[in-house]
N, C-alpha and C positions, 0 to 999 in steps of 0.2 A: 295861410298867408302865401300869396303867389310871389315867389322870389325871383324866378327866372321866366323868360319869355324868348321866343325866337322871332326875329324880324326878317322880312324879305330884305335882300341885300340892297334894293332900291330905297326902302324905308330907312335902313341903317345909314345909307349915304345921305339921305335928306336930313337926318338928325346929326350928321357930322361924326357918326361913330365909325364910319368906313370912308376912306378918302374917295373923292369924286370931283370931277371938274364941272359936270352939268347935272343939276338935280331938278331942273325946271319941270320935267314930266312926271315926277313922283308926287302926285297930288293926293293919293290915298295912302294912308298908313296901314300896312298889313302886319298884323301880329299873329303868331301861331302859338297856341298853348303848348306848354312844356310838361312832359310827364316822364319820369325816369324809366318806366316800363314800356314807353312808346305807345303805339296805337293798337287797339284790340281788333281792328278790322283787317281785311286781307285783300284789298282791291288789287286786281292784277296789274294795273297801270301805275301804281303808286309806290314811290320810294319808301313811304312810311308803313307799307304792308308788313304783316307778321313774317311772311316768308321772303321778303325782299332782302337782298344783300347790298343794296345801294346805300350810299352814305345817309346817315340819319339827319343830316342838316339840309336835306333837299325836299322840295315839294314841287312836282313837275320838274322843269329843268332849272329852276331857280335855287340858289343857295339861301338858306335861312340861318344866319349866324345867331348864336345864343348870347343874351345879355341879361344883366340884372334889371329888374323892373325899375329900381331906383335910378339906375343909370339912364334908362330910356326916358323917364319922366323929367329928369334934370336936363336932358338935351332937347326937350320938346320946344318947338319954335313958339315964341310969344306973339309974334306978328306974322300975318300972312301964312297961317298954319295949314294943316291938311284940310281938304274939302270933305273927306270922309275917313272914318276909321273902320277897318274890316278885320274882325277877329276870326281867324281860321282855327279849327279845332281838330285835335286827335280824338279818337273814340276811347274813352275810359270813364270809370264810374263817377268821378268827382268833377267832370268837365263843366257842368252848368254852374257849380259853385265857383270854379276858377274863372269862367267867363264873367260872372257877376262881379267878382273882385276886380278883374281887369277893366271892366266897364266903369266901375266906381272910381278907380284910380285914374283912368284916362279922362273921365269927366272932371277931375280936379284941375286939369290943365287945358281942356279943350271942350268946346260946345258943338263940335262937328257931329253929324249923325253917325251912329254906330251900327254897323251890320255884323251879324254873326253867321258863319257857315258851319252848320252842325248836323250831326246825324239825327234821326227821329228821336224826339224826347217827349215826355208826357205833357198833357195839357197844363198841368200844374207848373211844370218847369218852363213852358212857354210863357205862362202868365208871369212867372218870376222874372224872366228875361225882359219882358215888356216893361214891367214895373221898375226894373233895375236900370232902365235907360237905353236898352237896345231898341232901335227904331225899325230895323229891317232884319229879316231872317231868310237864309238860304238853306235848303235841304236838297242835296245833290243826288238826282237820279243817275246822272252821267250817261247811262244807256237809255235808248229810246224805246226798247221793247222788253217785255218780261223775260224773254229767252236770253237776250244779250246781257241783261242785268244779272241773271242767275250765273251765267258763265264768267262774268267779269268781276262781280262783287257780292254775289249771293250765296245760295246753298252749295253750289258746285265749288266754291272757294273755301268752304268750311267756315263761313261767316254767318252771323246772326241776321244780317241784312236780308230783307225780303221786299220785293216790288210793292206788294199790297200795303205793307206797313209804311213805306216811304210815301206812297201816294196819299194814304190817310193822314199822315203827319203834315203834308203840304196843305191839304184841305183844312185841317184843324188850324194851321197857322193863319190861314186867311181870316178865320173868325176872330183871331186875337190881334194880328198886326194890320189886317185890312188889305184890300186890293191896292197894288202899287208898292207893297212893302214885303212881298213874298216872292222869292225866286227859286229856280232850280237850275242845274247845269246840264248841258248836253255836250258830250265829247264826241266829235265827229271822227269816224275812223276805227270804231270798235267792232265792225262787222255788220253794221246796219246797212240797209239800202237807202238811197236818197228819198224814196217815197216814205219809208218808215220814219226817217228824220223829219220830213215835212209834216206828216200826220201828227207826230209827237208835238211839234211846235204849235199846230192848230189846237190840239187837245189842251195844252197848257194855257195858251192865251184865252181859250174858251172858258177856262176855269177862273181866269184872273191872275194867273201865275206867270211871272216874267221868266224869260229864258236867257241864260248866259251861255254863249257858245265858246267852245274850246276845240282846238285841233289836237287829236291824239299826238302825243310826243313820246317816242320810245326812250326809255331811260335804262341805262346799263344797270343790271342787278335786279330788275323787276321781271315778272313773269312774261311781260310782253315786250321785252327789249328787242326782239327780232322782228316785230311787226312794223311796217313802214307807216309814216304819217299819211294822212289823206292827200289825194291829188288836189292841187290848188283850185282847179275848175270845179270839183265837187264841193269843196268848202265854200267857194264864192257863191254857188247856187243856194246852198243851205243858208248862208248869211243873208242872201237876198230874200228868201222866203221868210226868215225870221223878221227882217226889217219891215217887209210889206205886211205881214200878219200883225205885227205890233201896231203899225200905223193904219190898219184897216184898209189897205189898198188891195188886199188879196183874200179870196175865200178858198176853202179847201177844194171846191169844185173847179177852180181855175188852174189847178195843178195837174198836168198830164204826165204820163210815164210811158216810155218806149219799151221795147222788148228787152233792152239791156238794163232796165231799171233806172235810166237817166231821166230826170224830170225836165219838163219845159212848162212854160207859163202861157195861159190863154190871155195874153195881154198884147196890146199894140206895142211893138218894139220901141217906137219913138216915145210913147207915153212912159214906158218902163225906164228908158234912159233918162228922161226928164226927172222922174221921181228919184232916181239914184244918183243924179249928177252932183249932189253935195258930197258924196263919198261916205256919208255917215253909216251906211249899211255895212261897211267893211271895217268899222272901228270896233273897239272892245265893247261887248254887251254885258249887261248885268245890272247891278244897282246904279242909280243915278250918280254920276261923278266918278265912276270907277274907270281906270285906264290900264292897269296891270301891264306895265311896259315889259316886253320881251318874255312873256310867260310861256308862249308856245314856240318861240323861235329865237335864234341868235341875232344880235344887232346887224351882223353882216349878211344874214340870209333873207329869204322871202318872208315878208310879214303876213301872217294869216290874219291877225287882229292888229289894226293900226291903233297905237296909243295916243295919237295926235291927229290933227286935221291932215288930210291927204293933199299932196301937191297936185297940180293939174296933170302932170305926167303919171302920177300914181293913180289918180282917178281913172284916167284913160286905160291904164294897164289893168286895173281891177275889173272894169266893165268888159274888157276883152277876155279876161281870164274866166269870167263866169259863163261865157259863150251862150248868152241869151239875147243879146242885142246885136 
């Protein structure tokens, strides 16, 4: 029986469990599995890592307060509810059973699609998740090369995670959940080059796997607390590549790289600007309907991922920041 769950603070606000004046942007309910022993993994950027001294109620820079599941369900909105439910998971032995129970209980109050972000699990467990009501699955590579993966979350971290196993799990998931329902994550700023990030994006979309982009966020108490976040121009260029690749406006051969590793695109600048003028390239990416307000940034700071439509001033600024038009 799942008695406790953590909620992103925005979700808790949307449910009225934490005071807030404006909840209009919290359209996805984010739940994080609870386990008394924490997470078995040891990702260098994560507050939940085994060797992290960061607060256990954090994931990225967000606070995830703990609630009873009964309290969460009793507070669930009956009208104009969430557009999506996303279950984030720690790595521990019983996690699939817990996700299935959380999904069952959420399904009693909501018919919204349910995504799960989980480490590689067996084909049998993927089938169980699908049959249990999970509509989408995300298996986060986070790093875009085998070498960076190993340094950040693999063997060099004393973890059981392996690049090959994660890739295989993503491909297995396609056979169960289908194209359009499998995603992975790429965290920009872990030591990769822009070209490596671009190649990764093309590799994933070539397989039929969506890519959710994050900007590395240093968290005090983690192994990478001293690493700076990526420059905004670098992040904007990677966002642009992801958006163009997803919408089939760009091929791998159209990406150029200079001697400093900076990418440029073999596209007419006017055409590029026209494609990007909606601002959608610079919004949160991942599952359909996800917006993750302020996951990478503080409300008063520069927004790497916009959780809402951009204003005309913000669109102009984002286009200038990417330094491609």
